[in-house]
C-alpha positions in Angstrom: -18.0 32.8 -10.5 -20.2 35.8 -11.5 -22.6 35.7 -14.4 -24.3 39.0 -14.4 -27.3 39.8 -16.7 -25.0 42.2 -18.6 -22.5 39.4 -19.2 -25.4 37.1 -19.9 -26.9 39.4 -22.5 -23.5 39.9 -24.0 -22.4 36.3 -24.2 -26.0 34.9 -24.3 -26.5 31.3 -23.9 -24.0 30.3 -21.3 -26.0 31.0 -18.2 -28.0 27.9 -17.4 -25.4 25.5 -16.2 -22.1 27.1 -17.2 -22.0 29.7 -14.5 -19.4 32.3 -14.1 -18.6 32.8 -17.8 -16.4 35.9 -18.3 -15.9 37.8 -21.5 -12.9 36.5 -23.3 -11.1 37.1 -26.6 -9.3 40.2 -27.7 -11.0 43.6 -27.5 -10.8 44.2 -31.2 -12.3 42.1 -34.0 -10.8 38.7 -34.7 -11.4 37.1 -38.1 -11.5 33.4 -38.9 -8.7 32.1 -41.1 -9.1 33.2 -44.7 -11.7 35.8 -43.9 -11.5 39.6 -44.1 -11.8 41.6 -40.9 -14.9 43.7 -41.2 -15.9 42.0 -44.4 -18.7 44.2 -45.7 -21.4 43.9 -48.4 -19.9 43.2 -51.8 -16.9 41.1 -50.6 -18.8 37.8 -50.2 -21.3 36.9 -47.5 -20.1 37.9 -44.0 -21.2 37.3 -40.5 -20.2 39.1 -37.3 -20.8 37.6 -33.9 -19.7 37.7 -30.3 -16.7 36.1 -28.6 -17.1 34.2 -25.3 -17.3 30.5 -24.7 -19.2 28.2 -25.1 -21.3 30.3 -27.6 -18.3 31.4 -29.7 -17.2 27.8 -30.3 -20.8 26.7 -31.3 -21.1 29.6 -33.7 -17.6 28.8 -35.2 -18.6 25.2 -35.7 -21.8 26.2 -37.4 -19.9 28.3 -40.0 -17.3 25.5 -40.5 -20.1 23.0 -41.2 -21.6 25.4 -43.7 -18.3 26.3 -45.4 -17.3 22.6 -45.6 -20.6 21.8 -47.4 -20.7 24.9 -49.7 -17.4 25.3 -51.4 -18.9 27.8 -53.9 -20.4 30.2 -51.4 -18.3 30.7 -48.3 -19.3 32.6 -45.2 -16.6 34.9 -43.8 -16.8 35.7 -40.1 -15.5 38.4 -37.7 -15.7 38.1 -34.0 -16.1 40.9 -31.4 -16.4 41.4 -27.7 -19.8 42.5 -26.6 -19.2 46.3 -26.2 -17.1 46.6 -29.4 -19.7 44.7 -31.3 -22.6 47.0 -30.2 -20.6 50.1 -31.2 -19.2 48.7 -34.5 -22.5 47.1 -35.8 -24.5 50.3 -35.5 -21.9 52.4 -37.3 -21.3 49.8 -40.0 -25.0 49.3 -40.8 -25.6 53.0 -40.8 -22.8 53.5 -43.3 -24.1 50.6 -45.5 -20.9 48.6 -44.6 -22.5 46.0 -42.3 -22.2 42.3 -42.5 -24.6 40.2 -44.6 -25.8 38.4 -41.4 -26.7 40.7 -38.6 -26.7 39.1 -35.1 -28.8 40.8 -32.4 -31.4 40.7 -29.7 -34.5 41.5 -31.8 -37.0 43.9 -30.3 -36.2 47.6 -30.3 -32.8 47.2 -32.1 -34.4 45.2 -34.9 -37.3 47.7 -35.1 -34.8 50.6 -35.7 -33.1 48.6 -38.5 -36.5 47.9 -40.1 -37.5 51.6 -40.0 -34.3 52.5 -41.7 -34.8 49.8 -44.4 -31.6 48.1 -43.4 -32.8 44.5 -43.1 -34.6 42.1 -45.4 -38.2 41.0 -44.9 -38.0 37.3 -44.2 -41.7 36.5 -44.2 -41.6 34.8 -47.7 -38.4 32.9 -46.6 -40.4 31.4 -43.7 -43.3 30.6 -46.0 -40.9 28.7 -48.3 -39.3 27.0 -45.3 -42.4 26.1 -43.4 -40.7 23.1 -41.8 -37.9 25.2 -40.4 -40.4 27.8 -39.0 -42.4 25.0 -37.4 -39.3 23.6 -35.7 -38.8 26.8 -33.7 -40.8 27.8 -30.5 -43.7 30.0 -31.9 -43.3 32.4 -29.0 -39.7 33.3 -30.1 -41.0 35.1 -33.2 -42.5 38.0 -31.2 -39.2 39.8 -30.9 -38.4 39.0 -34.6 -41.6 40.6 -35.9 -42.3 44.2 -36.8 -45.7 45.3 -38.1 -46.7 41.7 -38.7 -43.7 40.8 -40.8 -40.7 38.7 -39.8 -37.3 40.4 -40.2 -35.1 38.0 -38.3 -34.8 34.3 -37.5 -34.8 33.2 -33.9 -31.6 31.3 -33.2 -29.5 30.0 -30.2 -31.2 29.9 -26.8 -34.2 30.8 -24.6 -33.9 32.2 -21.1 -37.2 32.8 -19.2 -37.6 34.7 -16.0 -38.5 32.2 -13.2 -40.0 32.4 -9.7 -37.4 30.5 -7.6 -38.0 29.4 -4.0 -36.3 27.7 -1.1 -38.3 24.6 -0.1 -36.7 24.8 3.4 -38.2 28.2 4.0 -41.6 27.0 3.1 -41.3 24.1 5.5 -40.3 26.4 8.3 -43.4 28.6 7.6 -45.7 25.6 7.1 -46.6 27.1 3.8 -47.2 26.0 0.2 -45.8 27.6 -3.0 -48.1 30.3 -4.3 -50.7 29.5 -6.9 -51.9 33.1 -7.3 -51.0 36.7 -6.7 -53.3 36.5 -3.7 -51.2 33.7 -2.3 -48.1 35.8 -2.7 -49.6 38.6 -0.7 -50.8 36.1 2.0 -47.3 34.6 2.3 -45.6 37.9 3.1 -46.7 38.1 6.7 -46.1 34.4 7.3 -42.4 34.6 6.2 -41.8 38.0 8.0 -43.2 36.4 11.2 -40.5 33.7 10.9 -37.7 36.3 10.3 -37.4 35.3 6.7 -37.6 37.9 4.0 -40.5 36.9 1.6 -38.5 38.0 -1.5 -34.9 38.6 -2.3 -34.2 41.5 -4.7 -31.1 43.2 -6.1 -33.0 46.5 -6.5 -30.0 48.7 -7.1 -29.7 47.0 -10.6 -33.2 48.3 -11.5 -33.8 45.8 -14.3 -34.4 43.2 -11.5 -37.4 45.3 -10.4 -38.6 45.5 -14.0 -39.1 41.7 -14.2 -41.9 42.1 -11.6 -43.7 44.6 -13.7 -43.3 42.6 -16.9 -45.2 39.7 -15.3 -47.8 41.8 -13.5 -48.7 43.7 -16.7 -49.1 40.4 -18.5 -51.0 38.6 -15.8 -53.4 41.5 -15.1 -54.0 42.9 -18.6 -52.7 40.3 -21.1 -49.9 40.7 -23.7 -51.7 43.6 -25.4 -50.8 46.1 -22.6 -47.1 46.1 -23.4 -47.7 45.5 -27.1 -49.5 48.9 -27.3 -46.5 50.5 -25.5 -44.1 48.8 -27.9 -46.2 49.9 -30.9 -46.0 53.5 -29.7 -49.7 54.0 -29.0 -50.2 57.2 -27.1 -50.8 57.0 -23.3 -50.5 53.2 -23.2 -48.8 53.3 -19.8 -52.1 54.7 -18.4 -54.0 51.6 -19.5 -56.2 50.6 -16.4 -54.5 47.2 -16.3 -51.1 49.0 -16.2 -52.1 51.3 -13.4 -53.5 48.3 -11.5 -50.2 46.4 -12.0 -48.2 49.4 -10.7 -50.5 49.7 -7.7 -50.3 46.0 -6.8 -46.5 46.3 -7.1 -46.4 49.1 -4.5 -48.8 47.1 -2.3 -46.2 44.3 -2.1 -43.4 46.7 -1.4 -45.5 48.5 1.4 -46.3 45.1 2.9 -42.5 44.5 3.4 -42.5 41.8 0.7 -38.8 42.4 -0.1 -35.6 42.0 1.9 -34.8 45.2 3.9 -32.5 47.5 2.0 -33.2 45.9 -1.4 -32.4 49.2 -3.1 -28.8 48.9 -2.2 -28.3 45.3 -3.2 -26.8 44.6 -6.6 -27.6 41.7 -8.9 -24.1 41.7 -10.5 -22.6 40.6 -7.2 -25.0 37.7 -7.0 -25.9 38.9 -3.5 -29.6 38.5 -4.3 -29.1 34.8 -5.1 -27.0 34.3 -1.9 -29.9 35.7 0.2 -32.1 32.9 -1.3 -29.7 30.0 -1.0 -28.5 30.9 2.5 -32.1 30.9 3.8 -32.4 34.6 4.4 -35.2 35.0 1.7 -37.9 32.5 0.8 -38.3 33.5 -2.9 -36.7 35.3 -5.8 -37.9 36.3 -9.3 -34.9 36.1 -11.6 -33.5 34.9 -14.9 -32.9 31.2 -15.7 -29.1 32.1 -16.0 -28.9 32.2 -12.2 -29.3 28.4 -11.8 -25.6 27.8 -12.6 -24.3 30.1 -9.9 -26.8 28.9 -7.3 -25.6 25.3 -8.1 -21.9 26.2 -7.9 -22.0 28.7 -5.1 -24.9 27.6 -3.0 -23.5 24.6 -1.2 -26.1 21.8 -1.3 -28.9 24.2 -2.2 -29.4 22.7 -5.7 -27.7 19.3 -5.3 -29.6 18.7 -2.1 -33.0 19.3 -3.8 -33.8 22.5 -1.8 -34.3 24.7 -4.8 -37.9 25.0 -6.1 -39.0 26.9 -9.2 -42.2 27.8 -11.1 -43.7 30.1 -13.7 -45.1 33.4 -12.2 -48.6 32.6 -10.9 -51.8 34.2 -12.3 -53.5 37.2 -10.8 -57.1 36.7 -9.7 -59.4 38.1 -12.3 -56.5 38.9 -14.7 -56.8 38.6 -18.5 -53.3 37.2 -19.0 -52.6 33.7 -20.1 -50.8 31.9 -17.2 -48.5 30.1 -19.7 -47.0 33.4 -20.8 -43.4 34.1 -19.8 -40.9 37.0 -20.1 -37.2 37.2 -20.5 -35.0 36.4 -23.5 -37.0 34.5 -26.1 -34.0 34.0 -28.3 -31.2 35.7 -30.2 -31.8 36.8 -33.7 -30.2 36.8 -37.2 -31.3 39.2 -39.9 -30.0 39.7 -43.4 -28.8 43.0 -44.6 -30.9 44.7 -47.3 -27.7 46.2 -48.7 -26.1 42.8 -49.4 -25.8 41.5 -53.0 -28.4 39.0 -54.2 -25.8 36.2 -54.2 -24.8 37.0 -50.6 -28.4 37.1 -49.5 -28.9 33.6 -50.9 -25.8 32.4 -49.1 -27.1 33.8 -45.8 -30.5 32.2 -46.3 -28.9 28.9 -46.9 -26.9 29.2 -43.7 -30.1 30.2 -41.8 -32.0 27.2 -43.2 -29.3 24.5 -42.8 -26.8 25.5 -40.1 -28.3 27.6 -37.3 -30.7 25.1 -35.7 -29.5 21.9 -37.2 -29.1 18.8 -35.1 -25.5 19.4 -34.2 -26.3 23.0 -33.1 -29.2 22.0 -30.9 -27.1 19.2 -29.3 -24.3 21.6 -28.6 -26.5 24.2 -27.0 -28.1 21.6 -24.7 -24.7 20.1 -23.8 -23.7 23.7 -22.8 -26.6 23.7 -20.3 -29.1 25.6 -22.3 -32.4 25.1 -24.2 -32.1 26.0 -27.9 -35.1 27.8 -29.5 -35.9 24.6 -31.3 -38.5 22.0 -30.4 -36.0 19.3 -30.9 -34.2 20.4 -27.7 -36.5 18.1 -25.9 -35.0 15.0 -27.7 -31.6 15.9 -26.4 -32.5 16.2 -22.7 -32.3 12.5 -22.1 -28.5 12.8 -22.5 -28.3 15.0 -19.3 -27.4 12.5 -16.5 -27.5 14.9 -13.5 -31.0 14.6 -12.0 -31.2 18.2 -10.9 -30.0 19.6 -14.2 -32.3 17.3 -16.1 -35.4 18.4 -14.1 -34.3 22.1 -14.5 -33.7 22.0 -18.2 -37.0 20.1 -18.8 -38.7 22.9 -16.8 -37.0 25.6 -18.9 -38.0 23.7 -22.1 -41.7 23.3 -21.0 -42.0 26.9 -19.9 -40.5 28.2 -23.2 -42.2 25.8 -25.6 -45.7 26.1 -24.0 -45.7 29.9 -23.6 -48.5 31.4 -25.6 -46.5 34.6 -25.4 -42.8 35.0 -24.6 -42.3 38.8 -23.9 -38.9 40.2 -24.4 -37.3 42.1 -21.5 -38.7 45.6 -21.7 -35.3 47.3 -21.7 -34.3 45.2 -24.8 -37.7 45.6 -26.5 -37.8 49.4 -26.2 -35.5 52.1 -27.6 -32.5 53.1 -25.5 -34.2 56.4 -24.7 -37.4 54.7 -23.4 -35.4 52.0 -21.7 -33.3 54.4 -19.6 -36.4 56.5 -18.6 -38.1 53.2 -17.7 -35.3 52.0 -15.4 -35.1 55.4 -13.7 -38.8 55.4 -13.0 -38.9 51.8 -11.9 -36.3 52.6 -9.3 -38.4 55.5 -8.0 -41.6 53.4 -8.1 -39.9 50.7 -5.9 -38.6 53.4 -3.5 -42.2 54.7 -3.3 -41.1 58.1 -4.3 -43.6 58.3 -7.2 -47.1 57.0 -7.5 -48.4 54.7 -10.3 -50.0 57.7 -12.0 -46.7 59.7 -11.9 -44.9 56.6 -13.3 -47.4 56.3 -16.1 -47.2 60.1 -17.0 -43.4 60.0 -17.0 -43.4 57.0 -19.3 -46.1 58.3 -21.6 -43.9 61.3 -22.3 -41.3 59.1 -24.0 -43.6 56.7 -25.9 -42.4 56.3 -29.5 -39.0 58.0 -28.9 
């Protein structure tokens, strides 16, 4: 029952309750009946997406509803496994042979499409469909926007990063959940004195460490700090707020804030989650997709009401909005600029009527997720399990109320920057480089 972040980002949307999803389907593309494998521009509107349940079934049902209602403008689909999709979509789009509807993660990948003039500007589409735009969490549009214009529609599900904690550990230490960064630092010696690691961390996976920096940059300096990095502004990693965040991070590490040997623990094995639910660690910063595994693998940890969770607390004197969150603000659909006018219209009709319609939102919530639509809230009353209901309401409130929902940095940045980032984050956490060295190394690849 392993849902890793890689599996999660590939299958996106199955993590909240449906733990342990594994990639399924054939390794090559699979077409829906009556469609053409690899249908490209000029052969009718086409849509490529990923296999893996429950997402695959929800996507197939969306297309079926559209095709049943639009006999004159059918949408052809081709389905791929995650790695095959990533390889094929880049090649096809680069050759002008991509699908009409381009599924993706927004952020850095979308930005590269925009810079190559491969996707449509959808700003006017959203102006003409104001009701549709208003139905979506406003914070989901960040990763769909390049230079102030919308090039994708947020679809599917939201997955914030959450501060989880073990209520039993807090009872043992006679402590309260943290309300500030100062509280976090004060809790460290209290838990260590009780023989409980303050924080679990699968540090070998590197992106797990990144989540800490994402929050500290936001809480200390506000959303502009990373926005400047994303925009390619020179020396943005040396922003005083960035350097302070990096310094605070190393203070927590030096204070023994993390489980001993965290650099050799992997997240893909779920060992970091096990440290939390077996009582060896008091807290863990992790993705909302971990809830399902903690419920299924953690004995009575979830069912017995021992799991607590909260948004990351503010930093004293910080500029960031405490409602801000980070993680995966949605998945995204763009329209190929190379498609015919008729196919573009078909794609727009599908976006408007079948991606976040009532049936889609209901299906996502039933699969244990929060759709990027405000109407998800109306569907939560159907969740009968008390723990699941409380959890999904929390995920909804965190996502809906976030002033800013920052995309995971390794998704937001280019592959070159992302790899350099992960490499330097590992060194920062091992205390082998200073905040200034980290900033210099990262400034060197800004804009690449």
